[in-house]
C-alpha positions in Angstrom: 271.8 140.2 69.9 269.5 137.6 68.2 265.9 137.4 69.4 265.0 134.5 71.7 262.9 131.9 69.8 260.3 130.2 71.9 259.7 126.6 70.8 256.4 126.0 69.0 255.4 123.2 71.3 255.7 125.5 74.3 253.4 128.1 72.6 250.7 125.5 71.9 250.9 124.2 75.5 250.4 127.7 76.8 247.4 128.2 74.6 245.8 124.9 75.7 246.5 125.8 79.3 244.8 129.1 79.0 241.8 127.6 77.3 241.4 125.0 80.0 241.8 127.6 82.6 239.1 129.7 81.1 236.7 126.7 80.9 237.4 125.9 84.5 236.6 129.5 85.5 233.4 129.4 83.5 232.4 126.1 85.0 233.2 127.4 88.5 231.3 130.6 87.8 228.2 128.7 86.4 228.0 126.7 89.6 227.0 129.9 91.4 223.9 130.1 89.2 220.9 127.8 88.5 219.0 128.1 85.3 215.3 127.1 85.3 214.0 126.6 81.8 210.5 127.5 80.6 207.8 125.1 81.8 209.9 124.1 84.8 210.2 124.8 88.5 213.3 124.4 90.6 213.3 122.6 93.9 215.9 124.3 96.1 217.8 122.0 98.6 220.3 123.0 101.3 222.6 120.1 101.9 219.9 117.8 100.5 217.1 119.2 102.6 214.1 120.6 100.6 213.5 124.3 101.2 210.2 126.1 101.1 211.4 128.3 98.2 210.3 127.2 94.7 212.5 128.7 91.9 210.6 130.0 88.9 211.8 130.3 85.3 215.1 132.2 84.9 218.6 132.5 86.4 219.0 132.3 90.2 222.2 132.8 92.1 223.1 130.0 94.6 226.0 129.0 96.8 227.6 125.9 95.4 228.0 122.8 97.5 225.6 124.3 100.1 222.6 124.5 97.7 221.5 122.3 94.9 218.5 122.6 92.5 216.3 119.7 91.2 214.2 120.7 88.2 210.6 119.4 87.7 208.4 120.0 84.6 205.1 121.7 85.4 203.8 121.4 81.8 200.8 119.2 80.9 201.8 115.6 80.8 200.0 112.9 78.9 199.7 109.4 80.3 197.8 106.4 78.8 196.7 103.7 81.3 194.9 100.4 80.8 192.8 99.1 83.6 190.3 96.3 84.3 187.2 96.6 86.4 183.8 95.0 87.0 180.3 96.4 86.3 177.4 96.3 88.8 176.1 93.2 87.0 179.5 91.5 87.3 180.7 91.9 83.7 184.4 92.4 83.0 185.2 95.9 81.8 188.5 96.7 80.0 189.2 100.4 79.7 192.0 102.5 78.1 192.3 105.9 79.8 194.1 108.9 78.4 195.0 111.3 81.3 196.4 114.8 81.0 197.9 116.1 84.2 200.5 118.5 85.6 202.3 119.3 88.8 200.9 122.2 90.7 203.7 124.8 90.3 203.6 126.3 93.8 203.6 122.8 95.3 206.5 121.3 93.3 208.8 121.2 96.3 206.2 119.3 98.4 205.7 116.8 95.6 209.5 116.2 95.2 209.9 115.8 99.0 207.0 113.4 99.4 207.0 111.4 96.2 210.1 112.1 94.0 210.6 112.7 90.3 208.1 112.3 87.4 208.7 108.6 87.0 208.0 108.0 90.7 204.8 110.1 90.4 203.5 108.0 87.6 204.4 104.6 89.1 203.4 105.3 92.7 200.5 107.7 92.5 198.9 108.2 89.1 198.6 104.6 87.8 197.2 103.1 91.0 194.8 106.0 91.4 193.4 105.6 87.9 192.9 101.9 88.4 191.2 102.3 91.8 188.9 105.1 90.7 187.8 103.2 87.6 187.0 100.1 89.6 184.9 102.2 92.1 183.0 104.1 89.4 182.4 101.1 87.0 180.9 99.1 90.0 178.1 101.6 90.2 176.8 101.0 86.6 175.6 98.0 84.7 177.5 97.1 81.5 174.7 98.5 79.4 174.7 101.8 81.3 178.4 102.1 80.9 177.9 102.2 77.1 174.7 104.2 77.0 175.8 106.7 79.7 179.4 107.0 78.7 179.5 110.8 79.2 178.2 110.5 82.8 180.7 107.7 83.6 183.5 109.8 82.2 182.5 112.9 84.2 182.3 110.9 87.4 185.7 109.3 86.8 187.2 112.7 86.1 185.7 114.2 89.3 186.8 111.3 91.5 190.3 111.3 90.1 190.7 115.0 90.5 189.8 114.7 94.2 192.1 111.7 94.6 195.2 113.3 93.1 194.8 116.8 94.7 196.5 115.8 98.0 199.5 114.7 96.1 200.0 118.1 94.5 198.8 116.9 91.0 196.1 118.6 89.0 194.0 116.8 86.4 193.5 118.8 83.1 191.5 116.3 81.1 190.5 112.6 81.1 189.3 110.5 78.1 187.9 107.0 78.1 189.5 106.0 74.8 188.3 102.4 74.6 185.8 100.5 76.7 185.6 96.8 75.9 183.8 93.8 77.4 184.3 90.0 77.3 183.5 88.1 74.2 180.6 86.3 76.0 179.0 89.6 76.9 179.3 90.9 73.3 177.6 87.7 72.0 174.8 88.2 74.6 174.3 91.8 73.4 174.1 90.8 69.8 171.5 88.1 70.7 169.5 90.6 72.6 169.5 93.0 69.7 168.4 90.3 67.3 165.5 89.3 69.7 164.4 92.9 70.0 164.4 93.3 66.2 162.3 90.1 65.9 159.9 91.3 68.5 159.5 94.7 66.8 158.9 92.9 63.5 156.3 90.6 65.1 154.6 93.6 66.7 154.5 95.4 63.3 152.9 92.3 61.6 150.3 92.0 64.4 149.5 95.7 64.2 149.1 95.5 60.4 146.7 92.5 60.8 144.6 94.4 63.3 144.4 97.4 61.1 143.4 95.2 58.1 140.7 93.6 60.2 139.4 96.9 61.3 139.3 98.1 57.6 137.3 95.0 56.6 134.9 95.5 59.5 134.5 99.1 58.6 133.9 98.2 55.0 131.3 95.6 55.9 129.5 98.0 58.2 129.5 100.6 55.4 128.0 98.1 53.0 125.4 97.0 55.5 124.4 100.6 56.2 124.1 101.2 52.4 121.9 98.1 52.1 119.7 99.4 54.9 119.4 102.7 53.2 118.6 101.1 49.8 116.2 98.4 51.0 113.1 100.6 51.5 113.3 101.7 47.8 113.9 98.2 46.3 110.4 97.2 45.0 109.8 94.0 43.0 109.6 96.1 39.8 113.0 97.7 40.4 114.6 94.4 41.2 113.1 92.8 38.0 114.3 95.8 35.9 117.9 95.5 37.3 117.9 91.7 36.6 116.8 92.4 33.0 119.5 95.1 32.6 122.2 92.7 33.8 121.0 89.7 31.6 123.3 88.8 28.8 120.6 87.3 26.6 121.5 83.6 27.2 118.7 81.3 28.5 119.5 78.7 31.1 120.6 75.1 30.0 119.3 72.2 32.1 121.7 69.3 32.2 121.1 65.9 33.8 123.4 63.3 35.2 126.6 62.3 33.4 126.4 65.5 31.4 123.3 64.6 29.3 121.5 67.7 28.1 117.8 67.5 29.2 116.3 70.9 28.4 117.6 73.9 26.4 115.3 76.9 26.8 117.1 78.8 24.1 116.6 76.1 21.5 112.9 75.9 22.6 112.4 79.7 22.1 114.0 79.6 18.7 111.8 76.7 17.6 108.7 78.5 18.8 109.7 81.6 16.8 110.0 79.6 13.6 
């Protein structure tokens, strides 16, 4: 007897059927397990109702159809938010805030039940909270104080925002006031004030220098007067005459009349007498 030859097309169909069957079995088997990746927590739901159990990282057996798992990241998330506020002296303040936050792992199921996924958390909770806290804190400080006491303002915003987000199962890791800007009119006023202060300091310096120079002249005059008082008792007519002779350059006085006409030359008279 000749061996029975199975058509090649039938063999390929059987192989494809077996592969599909294996894949279906694997898919069905995988539905009995939930894999929670690193940095995530699994929210367990029974027929859509959130359960109190929070699934940690790893593989967890579940009953398909009855239970489903929603995964939420509990890693630190970074969010940049721009907000506008007003200072105590009614100046417009424009601030860019960089916020680092994360979902509290043990409360992930409550957050999902009350708020939703990450996008809902940002839009409904974090952004409005940042804007409201900034407005409340900036209103306590003048525009100048916001600049000069930036560290204090940042710490107060951080503290207020932490307290505000805690009931929503969100923890604040860090907050930075990246940029703080004011209106163009306020910047011009600040520049004008700085120029005025510099001019005032310059004028104060000039006045102080004039006072010190006047004091130096007065002290010098007092010193000269004191020296004269000390020398006066010893200045006899003979001493004064001798000092005059020592300082004389040998030239006799010339007496000149009106319109430059020479009237009397003592030097010439002396020379004539000597001859």
